[in-house]
Backbone bond lengths (Angstrom), bond angles and torsions (degrees), N, CA, C in turn:
res aa  C-N    CA-C-N  psi(-1)  N-CA   C-N-CA  omega(-1)  CA-C   N-CA-C  phi
1 M - - - 1.490 - - 1.502 109.03 -
2 T 1.295 117.37 -64.64 1.502 118.64 173.68 1.520 104.44 -124.14
3 E 1.392 111.40 99.50 1.467 118.22 -175.27 1.530 111.38 -67.98
4 P 1.336 116.98 157.89 1.464 119.94 -178.69 1.499 111.42 -55.67
5 A 1.372 114.85 141.18 1.472 117.95 -179.63 1.518 110.00 -64.60
6 G 1.348 113.00 137.37 1.458 116.93 176.08 1.513 115.18 73.95
7 A 1.360 117.50 18.46 1.455 119.24 -175.65 1.540 109.28 -60.90
8 P 1.334 117.71 134.68 1.378 121.04 -179.72 1.518 116.16 -80.10
9 D 1.299 115.98 169.09 1.512 119.03 -172.48 1.532 104.84 -93.39
10 G 1.382 113.70 164.09 1.451 121.26 175.13 1.522 112.76 92.44
11 P 1.377 117.42 142.35 1.469 119.29 -175.72 1.514 113.17 -58.33
12 A 1.340 119.54 -44.56 1.446 119.37 -175.85 1.545 110.62 -63.52
13 A 1.294 117.27 -43.59 1.440 122.15 -179.70 1.530 111.96 -66.13
14 M 1.310 113.95 -42.72 1.488 119.62 177.23 1.541 111.08 -63.89
15 T 1.352 116.78 -39.84 1.480 119.25 178.74 1.562 108.36 -61.16
16 E 1.344 117.61 -44.92 1.446 118.41 -177.81 1.527 110.59 -64.24
17 V 1.332 118.13 -41.19 1.481 120.15 177.20 1.503 112.49 -61.95
18 F 1.277 120.15 -50.27 1.444 123.00 -174.80 1.511 111.62 -75.74
19 D 1.347 120.34 -28.84 1.416 121.94 169.86 1.538 110.27 -60.81
20 A 1.294 116.83 -43.81 1.537 119.57 -179.16 1.536 107.01 -64.23
21 V 1.324 119.52 -41.66 1.454 121.41 179.25 1.550 109.89 -60.15
22 Y 1.341 119.42 -45.33 1.413 120.76 -176.17 1.630 110.11 -74.28
23 R 1.289 114.47 -18.59 1.509 117.27 175.23 1.520 110.25 -84.03
24 G 1.326 117.36 -5.34 1.509 120.06 -176.81 1.471 114.33 85.15
25 E 1.365 116.88 16.68 1.508 118.59 -178.27 1.512 109.97 -106.15
26 S 1.299 117.49 60.04 1.436 126.39 176.36 1.479 110.42 -148.73
27 P 1.327 118.14 167.17 1.452 119.35 177.18 1.572 113.22 -56.15
28 F 1.257 119.36 -22.74 1.464 121.75 178.76 1.549 111.73 -64.61
29 G 1.380 117.26 -24.62 1.399 118.64 -176.76 1.546 110.62 88.04
30 E 1.353 115.69 -140.19 1.437 122.52 -169.22 1.554 113.37 -72.17
31 R 1.341 117.63 -20.73 1.405 120.77 -179.56 1.541 111.76 -147.04
32 P 1.317 118.63 139.79 1.503 121.40 174.76 1.494 110.81 -75.86
33 P 1.263 117.14 161.55 1.494 120.38 -172.67 1.519 113.63 -72.88
34 W 1.346 118.50 -12.30 1.481 118.96 174.82 1.524 112.62 -91.21
35 D 1.335 117.78 -5.75 1.489 119.32 -177.98 1.531 107.36 -96.75
36 I 1.326 115.71 84.61 1.463 120.33 -171.19 1.480 116.24 -88.63
37 G 1.370 116.07 -1.75 1.476 120.85 175.12 1.493 112.39 74.94
38 A 1.337 118.56 24.27 1.507 124.19 -179.10 1.491 106.64 -170.81
39 P 1.336 116.99 157.79 1.470 118.35 176.35 1.520 114.20 -64.02
40 Q 1.313 115.22 153.37 1.456 120.09 174.87 1.555 110.14 -63.82
41 P 1.297 119.58 128.12 1.423 122.51 -178.79 1.543 111.53 -54.04
42 A 1.336 119.19 -32.11 1.449 121.32 -179.71 1.538 110.24 -64.24
43 Y 1.294 118.61 -36.71 1.457 120.88 178.10 1.476 114.14 -78.26
44 V 1.321 117.19 -31.07 1.490 120.01 170.26 1.521 107.46 -58.43
45 A 1.283 122.55 -47.51 1.379 127.46 -175.96 1.538 112.06 -67.45
46 L 1.337 117.09 -37.33 1.475 120.43 177.08 1.529 109.98 -65.51
47 E 1.310 119.49 -42.50 1.448 119.88 177.05 1.442 113.49 -62.19
48 K 1.310 116.91 -41.75 1.497 123.34 -179.79 1.476 110.33 -63.50
49 A 1.418 115.93 -32.57 1.472 119.71 -179.05 1.557 111.67 -84.46
50 G 1.320 116.55 5.90 1.521 119.08 178.07 1.548 115.14 76.67
51 L 1.308 115.08 22.84 1.520 115.22 -175.95 1.518 111.92 -102.71
52 V 1.370 117.63 16.33 1.396 122.78 171.07 1.498 108.34 -116.65
53 R 1.347 117.01 130.07 1.505 117.76 -179.63 1.490 110.37 -147.27
54 G 1.359 114.80 156.07 1.384 120.30 169.05 1.562 111.53 70.54
55 T 1.295 115.04 -149.17 1.467 121.72 -175.55 1.548 107.09 -89.27
56 V 1.356 116.35 132.15 1.494 118.96 -167.71 1.556 107.69 -115.92
57 L 1.321 111.52 140.72 1.457 122.68 167.13 1.503 110.41 -107.35
58 D 1.330 114.22 126.74 1.501 119.42 168.99 1.541 105.86 -102.86
59 A 1.326 117.33 103.67 1.454 125.39 -174.77 1.582 109.38 -86.69
60 G 1.274 114.99 118.44 1.468 121.25 -176.75 1.582 109.50 73.92
61 C 1.340 112.08 49.78 1.493 121.98 -168.87 1.526 114.39 -66.44
62 G 1.381 118.11 -17.47 1.453 119.77 -176.38 1.496 109.43 61.28
63 T 1.357 117.33 -131.19 1.478 122.21 -175.55 1.570 107.57 -92.06
64 G 1.322 119.97 11.76 1.464 119.48 160.29 1.491 119.39 97.10
65 E 1.348 121.40 1.52 1.469 120.02 -171.80 1.515 116.23 -57.31
66 D 1.408 116.10 -38.95 1.447 119.38 -177.06 1.532 107.89 -72.34
67 A 1.322 116.28 -43.87 1.496 120.57 176.90 1.490 111.40 -57.99
68 L 1.271 118.27 -48.31 1.483 124.70 -176.89 1.550 109.96 -63.40
69 H 1.313 118.06 -38.90 1.429 120.63 175.21 1.475 111.59 -55.79
70 L 1.338 116.47 -50.48 1.441 121.93 -176.76 1.536 111.29 -70.25
71 A 1.338 116.64 -36.26 1.449 118.23 173.61 1.513 112.66 -58.73
72 G 1.351 114.00 -37.64 1.450 120.06 178.90 1.556 113.24 -66.14
73 K 1.320 110.99 -21.55 1.487 116.11 179.18 1.606 111.55 -92.08
74 G 1.373 114.03 3.57 1.437 117.88 176.68 1.464 117.25 100.23
75 Y 1.322 119.00 -0.51 1.533 122.82 178.57 1.511 108.29 -77.30
76 A 1.357 113.05 147.83 1.468 121.28 165.96 1.518 107.96 -83.26
77 V 1.369 115.96 114.59 1.463 123.15 -171.27 1.478 110.96 -124.56
78 T 1.328 115.06 138.04 1.441 122.96 173.48 1.531 106.97 -120.96
79 G 1.321 116.73 123.09 1.490 119.87 175.90 1.476 110.33 -106.11
80 L 1.338 120.23 129.85 1.383 124.90 -179.49 1.557 112.68 -122.40
81 D 1.322 118.20 137.50 1.401 122.80 -178.68 1.514 111.79 -149.41
82 L 1.356 118.49 149.54 1.445 120.99 179.73 1.523 111.71 -72.23
83 S 1.316 116.11 -20.40 1.454 118.05 -170.76 1.566 110.94 -95.59
84 P 1.324 120.01 117.25 1.450 121.44 177.35 1.574 112.43 -61.45
85 T 1.329 115.55 -33.22 1.442 117.08 179.81 1.540 110.39 -68.81
86 A 1.296 119.56 -37.53 1.448 118.61 177.74 1.454 109.73 -68.56
87 I 1.377 121.13 -39.91 1.427 121.61 178.21 1.580 112.65 -63.07
88 S 1.299 115.05 -41.14 1.459 117.71 175.62 1.543 112.76 -59.22
89 L 1.299 116.71 -41.25 1.478 119.80 175.47 1.451 113.74 -64.98
90 A 1.361 115.97 -39.79 1.486 120.62 173.81 1.486 115.13 -61.04
91 R 1.328 116.54 -42.62 1.489 120.30 177.22 1.488 111.10 -65.40
92 D 1.326 117.58 -36.25 1.483 118.06 177.01 1.461 110.66 -65.28
93 K 1.319 121.68 -38.65 1.391 125.24 178.93 1.524 111.19 -64.07
94 A 1.334 115.34 -44.27 1.545 121.30 -178.73 1.551 106.48 -62.56
95 A 1.339 117.23 -45.11 1.456 117.16 -179.31 1.535 111.89 -65.60
96 A 1.293 119.51 -40.79 1.457 122.96 -179.18 1.509 110.32 -63.29
97 R 1.375 117.07 -33.68 1.508 119.62 -177.53 1.488 113.45 -96.28
98 G 1.373 118.47 0.33 1.434 121.33 -178.34 1.472 114.51 64.59
99 L 1.297 118.34 36.41 1.458 126.06 -178.91 1.525 112.80 -106.66
100 G 1.317 117.78 142.01 1.434 121.96 -172.02 1.513 113.40 -94.69
101 A 1.276 123.23 19.91 1.478 122.92 175.25 1.495 108.81 -62.69
102 V 1.348 116.91 145.18 1.389 124.36 -178.49 1.539 106.89 -104.92
103 F 1.344 117.06 132.68 1.457 120.94 179.88 1.549 108.12 -126.33
104 E 1.340 115.66 129.60 1.423 125.87 -178.22 1.498 113.80 -136.39
105 V 1.325 116.63 147.35 1.421 121.16 172.68 1.584 111.07 -80.52
106 A 1.337 114.35 128.19 1.484 117.73 -176.00 1.521 106.64 -160.29
107 D 1.331 114.58 152.88 1.457 124.37 173.03 1.530 109.93 -89.86
108 A 1.297 115.83 114.59 1.426 119.81 -177.28 1.555 114.71 -64.15
109 L 1.265 117.66 -13.56 1.452 119.91 176.80 1.534 111.19 -87.59
110 D 1.326 117.86 -0.81 1.468 120.58 179.22 1.473 109.85 -123.70
111 L 1.309 120.66 -65.37 1.478 126.33 177.54 1.571 111.85 62.41
112 K 1.318 115.02 27.03 1.459 119.08 175.74 1.539 110.34 -59.55
113 G 1.322 116.44 136.00 1.432 120.41 -179.71 1.511 113.36 94.61
114 Y 1.325 116.75 -5.43 1.498 121.15 178.01 1.535 113.49 -113.76
115 E 1.334 117.02 20.19 1.408 120.09 -172.17 1.554 112.75 -64.36
116 G 1.343 113.36 132.50 1.533 118.36 175.07 1.500 115.92 64.04
117 R 1.330 118.29 31.52 1.476 119.17 -172.76 1.488 114.18 -103.60
118 F 1.365 120.41 -21.75 1.433 118.44 -162.82 1.616 110.33 -120.93
119 D 1.349 111.55 149.84 1.479 120.48 177.17 1.515 111.64 -103.84
120 T 1.324 117.01 -28.47 1.479 122.69 178.95 1.483 108.53 -135.06
121 V 1.339 115.58 142.79 1.496 121.95 172.82 1.494 106.58 -121.97
122 I 1.331 118.84 136.37 1.379 125.49 165.96 1.504 111.00 -115.95
123 D 1.314 116.88 139.91 1.503 118.13 -177.81 1.578 101.98 -141.56
124 S 1.348 113.76 116.22 1.476 117.34 177.25 1.500 108.14 -111.97
125 G 1.321 118.50 86.67 1.460 121.31 172.86 1.440 116.70 95.18
126 L 1.356 120.49 15.04 1.420 122.10 175.81 1.541 112.07 -94.12
127 A 1.309 114.80 -50.60 1.517 117.33 -177.47 1.475 114.37 -57.40
128 H 1.329 117.95 -30.48 1.441 119.42 -177.84 1.529 114.88 -74.61
129 T 1.384 115.79 -2.16 1.491 118.10 175.73 1.508 110.11 -90.47
130 F 1.357 120.11 -2.22 1.410 121.47 -173.74 1.523 113.65 -108.91
131 E 1.343 117.73 135.07 1.422 119.17 172.29 1.511 110.00 -79.58
132 G 1.325 117.79 -173.56 1.483 122.90 -164.77 1.552 114.28 -54.95
133 D 1.369 117.17 -53.92 1.476 120.01 -176.28 1.481 109.72 -64.89
134 R 1.355 115.51 -44.98 1.450 118.99 -174.73 1.609 110.20 -71.66
135 L 1.263 114.48 -30.71 1.505 118.24 175.58 1.500 108.75 -67.39
136 R 1.347 120.14 -40.17 1.506 119.55 174.24 1.481 112.04 -65.92
137 A 1.342 117.96 -37.48 1.482 119.07 176.18 1.504 111.76 -63.69
138 Y 1.316 115.46 -36.30 1.464 119.53 -179.22 1.619 107.67 -66.87
139 A 1.376 115.69 -46.83 1.411 119.37 179.62 1.534 111.93 -60.75
140 A 1.300 115.07 -35.67 1.502 119.27 176.95 1.504 110.59 -66.08
141 A 1.327 117.11 -41.36 1.493 118.88 -178.59 1.505 107.73 -67.34
142 L 1.290 121.13 -41.47 1.452 124.09 175.13 1.546 111.66 -57.64
143 H 1.347 113.78 -44.58 1.443 117.59 175.05 1.494 115.44 -55.66
144 R 1.290 116.59 -39.20 1.502 118.79 177.44 1.512 111.03 -70.69
145 A 1.311 117.16 -33.81 1.444 119.16 -176.40 1.513 114.67 -81.04
146 C 1.355 116.46 -11.21 1.436 121.03 -174.88 1.573 111.46 -105.23
147 R 1.322 115.19 154.31 1.419 123.94 173.98 1.540 108.08 -77.66
148 P 1.357 119.53 158.34 1.434 120.85 170.37 1.522 113.71 -56.92
149 G 1.327 118.58 135.51 1.420 120.81 -177.63 1.537 115.38 87.42
150 A 1.309 114.77 -6.86 1.517 118.94 174.44 1.436 112.16 -59.71
151 V 1.371 114.46 153.61 1.546 120.06 178.89 1.519 106.87 -120.67
152 A 1.322 113.78 136.27 1.466 121.29 170.90 1.513 109.74 -111.39
153 H 1.338 112.19 123.76 1.448 122.32 176.02 1.545 107.90 -100.37
154 I 1.300 117.13 112.10 1.434 124.30 -172.84 1.560 107.04 -110.42
155 L 1.342 115.69 115.59 1.485 122.63 177.49 1.504 105.14 -103.26
156 S 1.307 117.15 107.85 1.524 122.96 -169.04 1.472 107.87 -126.96
157 I 1.313 116.89 125.44 1.442 122.69 178.76 1.529 107.63 -62.67
158 S 1.343 115.47 143.23 1.452 118.86 176.10 1.491 115.91 -94.06
159 D 1.319 120.94 172.60 1.450 120.89 176.40 1.543 110.64 -57.80
160 R 1.304 118.21 -40.43 1.448 122.83 178.16 1.559 112.17 -61.48
161 G 1.386 111.19 -48.73 1.484 116.95 -179.53 1.468 111.95 -64.81
162 S 1.279 117.41 -39.62 1.536 123.60 179.37 1.514 110.38 -59.78
163 A 1.334 117.13 -44.66 1.479 123.32 176.64 1.525 110.84 -62.70
164 Q 1.377 116.41 -45.48 1.447 119.79 178.49 1.548 110.72 -58.82
165 M 1.294 117.00 -48.05 1.433 120.54 -176.55 1.491 110.43 -66.68
166 Q 1.372 117.96 -44.19 1.471 120.57 -179.16 1.537 111.43 -62.99
167 T 1.279 117.39 -39.34 1.469 120.76 178.54 1.514 112.10 -60.69
168 R 1.353 116.08 -47.63 1.472 120.20 179.64 1.510 112.24 -65.05
169 L 1.369 116.59 -38.36 1.436 120.49 179.42 1.521 108.65 -66.55
170 A 1.277 119.47 -43.20 1.466 123.12 -177.10 1.585 108.79 -63.82
171 E 1.335 118.29 -30.70 1.382 121.51 178.10 1.576 110.78 -72.13
172 A 1.325 115.30 -33.22 1.463 120.03 -167.29 1.550 112.70 -102.51
173 V 1.316 115.42 -25.78 1.527 117.55 -169.60 1.558 107.94 -121.30
174 E 1.301 115.22 120.87 1.449 118.37 177.93 1.587 111.80 -66.44
175 G 1.303 117.35 136.86 1.434 119.36 -177.54 1.515 114.19 95.13
176 I 1.339 119.52 -10.32 1.457 120.90 176.49 1.485 110.32 -94.80
177 P 1.342 118.29 121.52 1.477 120.20 -173.21 1.488 110.77 -74.13
178 A 1.314 119.02 156.73 1.491 124.11 173.86 1.556 103.73 -75.36
179 P 1.361 113.31 157.47 1.462 117.49 179.56 1.521 112.22 -68.52
180 L 1.265 118.05 147.35 1.474 121.77 175.11 1.478 111.40 -66.79
181 P 1.312 116.59 156.41 1.508 118.93 172.90 1.508 110.16 -56.91
182 D 1.375 109.98 146.24 1.486 115.70 179.94 1.462 110.71 -84.30
183 D 1.361 118.57 106.67 1.421 121.01 177.88 1.471 107.85 -151.17
184 D 1.306 116.18 164.17 1.507 125.81 -172.25 1.591 109.63 -60.95
185 E 1.327 116.11 -23.84 1.477 118.70 -174.19 1.503 113.26 -90.93
186 S 1.343 115.34 -4.71 1.496 120.38 179.69 1.547 109.74 -60.54
187 P 1.334 115.76 133.84 1.482 115.89 -179.41 1.572 112.19 -85.44
188 A 1.324 117.54 1.82 1.452 119.43 -174.45 1.567 108.16 -68.24
189 L 1.339 111.23 150.18 1.452 119.24 175.01 1.535 111.98 -57.09
190 K 1.309 116.05 128.47 1.443 119.73 -179.99 1.555 111.25 -88.57
191 R 1.278 115.38 119.39 1.492 119.75 -172.48 1.607 108.12 -107.50
192 S 1.324 115.53 73.40 1.440 119.69 -179.58 1.518 109.56 -100.81
193 A 1.355 116.70 169.32 1.453 126.15 175.52 1.583 106.84 -61.44
194 D 1.332 115.79 -43.33 1.418 118.72 -179.82 1.491 114.51 -64.74
195 H 1.353 116.84 -37.63 1.451 122.52 174.17 1.516 110.36 -56.53
196 L 1.240 115.92 -42.51 1.528 120.32 177.80 1.510 112.86 -67.24
197 R 1.292 116.85 -45.49 1.447 122.54 177.76 1.573 108.99 -60.67
198 D 1.320 119.15 -48.65 1.404 122.34 177.50 1.481 116.25 -55.13
199 G 1.300 113.57 -41.48 1.494 121.59 -179.41 1.492 111.39 -62.50
200 F 1.347 116.56 -33.00 1.478 121.04 -177.46 1.495 110.74 -106.92
201 A 1.353 120.69 27.41 1.424 123.54 -176.44 1.564 114.21 -75.29
202 D 1.340 117.61 -26.74 1.448 121.85 -175.94 1.551 110.67 -99.92
203 G 1.281 117.32 115.13 1.479 121.65 175.50 1.516 113.49 87.14
204 W 1.274 119.30 -2.78 1.466 123.60 -178.24 1.591 106.96 -128.84
205 T 1.323 111.56 149.56 1.503 118.63 173.33 1.559 105.26 -109.83
206 A 1.293 118.12 127.89 1.464 122.19 178.65 1.497 106.57 -83.40
207 E 1.293 114.91 108.24 1.488 121.82 176.78 1.517 111.57 -83.21
208 S 1.265 118.90 -30.78 1.529 122.18 175.85 1.492 109.30 -167.46
209 V 1.286 114.65 146.75 1.478 122.30 162.73 1.498 107.14 -134.59
210 E 1.371 116.75 110.10 1.423 121.41 -166.62 1.572 108.87 -121.82
211 D 1.322 112.61 156.99 1.511 119.03 170.45 1.487 108.14 -61.28
212 A 1.334 113.11 140.60 1.515 118.17 179.11 1.480 107.13 -154.34
213 L 1.346 116.33 -176.26 1.432 125.06 178.75 1.528 108.81 -124.05
214 I 1.343 120.93 137.23 1.374 125.49 166.66 1.497 110.83 -113.71
215 R 1.312 118.48 139.24 1.371 123.77 -172.41 1.548 111.57 -97.99
216 G 1.291 118.78 131.62 1.476 122.50 174.85 1.479 108.71 -124.41
217 I 1.312 115.48 178.51 1.462 122.33 177.32 1.519 110.48 -133.67
218 I 1.300 119.42 139.07 1.497 121.63 173.70 1.463 106.29 -87.00
219 P 1.355 116.83 112.02 1.448 119.99 -168.07 1.561 113.88 -59.95
220 T 1.358 116.78 -33.77 1.484 116.57 -175.59 1.487 114.26 -79.03
221 T 1.382 115.76 -13.88 1.491 117.13 -175.86 1.530 111.22 -126.93
222 S 1.362 118.97 -7.33 1.441 121.26 -175.45 1.585 113.74 64.50
223 E 1.323 113.70 13.53 1.487 119.90 175.92 1.534 109.11 -68.34
224 L 1.345 115.46 127.50 1.467 119.88 174.78 1.534 107.83 -86.35
225 L 1.298 117.28 140.42 1.459 123.38 -174.90 1.472 109.52 -138.18
226 D 1.344 117.34 118.36 1.420 123.01 176.90 1.516 110.68 -95.90
227 V 1.317 119.20 123.82 1.425 121.77 -174.58 1.600 108.09 -127.55
228 H 1.325 114.60 163.40 1.454 122.37 -175.03 1.453 110.87 -64.05
229 A 1.386 116.35 136.93 1.454 122.13 176.80 1.532 108.25 -146.75
230 W 1.336 111.27 176.23 1.504 117.60 171.11 1.505 109.62 -113.65
231 L 1.294 115.45 137.25 1.469 118.29 175.74 1.565 104.47 -114.36
232 G 1.410 114.96 106.47 1.436 121.11 177.56 1.562 114.18 -96.16
233 R 1.298 114.51 140.79 1.482 120.39 173.43 1.455 110.63 -121.31
234 F 1.378 115.83 115.41 1.409 121.62 -172.10 1.603 109.08 -125.50
235 R 1.251 114.89 131.27 1.508 119.60 -177.09 1.528 109.66 -104.55
236 R 1.303 112.73 130.58 1.526 118.43 176.98 1.456 113.58 -69.95
237 S 1.338 116.74 135.58 1.479 118.90 177.31 1.529 108.96 -78.26
């Protein structure tokens, strides 16, 4: 949702950064703002609407709440994340709740070994960490991992939502910078609906990209905060 400031590039460096976050060794403290301790309301609503089917991939699953919610509903779910610490925490939760979700460490830009396995993808806050070329690489990896006709539901924070979250975090957490002024010269990643559509332009049909909310938590206060996001639905060719 709001990735650590100054996060380096490359899988090994990103693993180190996010492992430290999940160990509580970052300005966020004991929990990052995307680890809300419950499934995202948007995905609860999607499942209730009958828009989840078959074998499910939770890409960038973190500590597993979305995957575990669906496993509790009877779906076969695999959660993948780059962070071994996050995966360990997710496995502990699954064991404690008696749920059969599978959690594995994997690079979402590769997904080698998962070819043709999934009918539904959920993504809560991973796609929005990728700029154009990497977003397209991610969409291509999901394409390889999915069966024809599979649907990817991508919950991606927007520019507006990112600024809302960053502002609140900067107020509450020492060491978190305030957002930069919104101008055309800002080097920050642009999280627009068109950016999401462009990323999934090859091998996917955009069925919808709608206004939505993504829920975060202010680590120092446990305040839940719903901010603007995009919810994209893409069907694999």
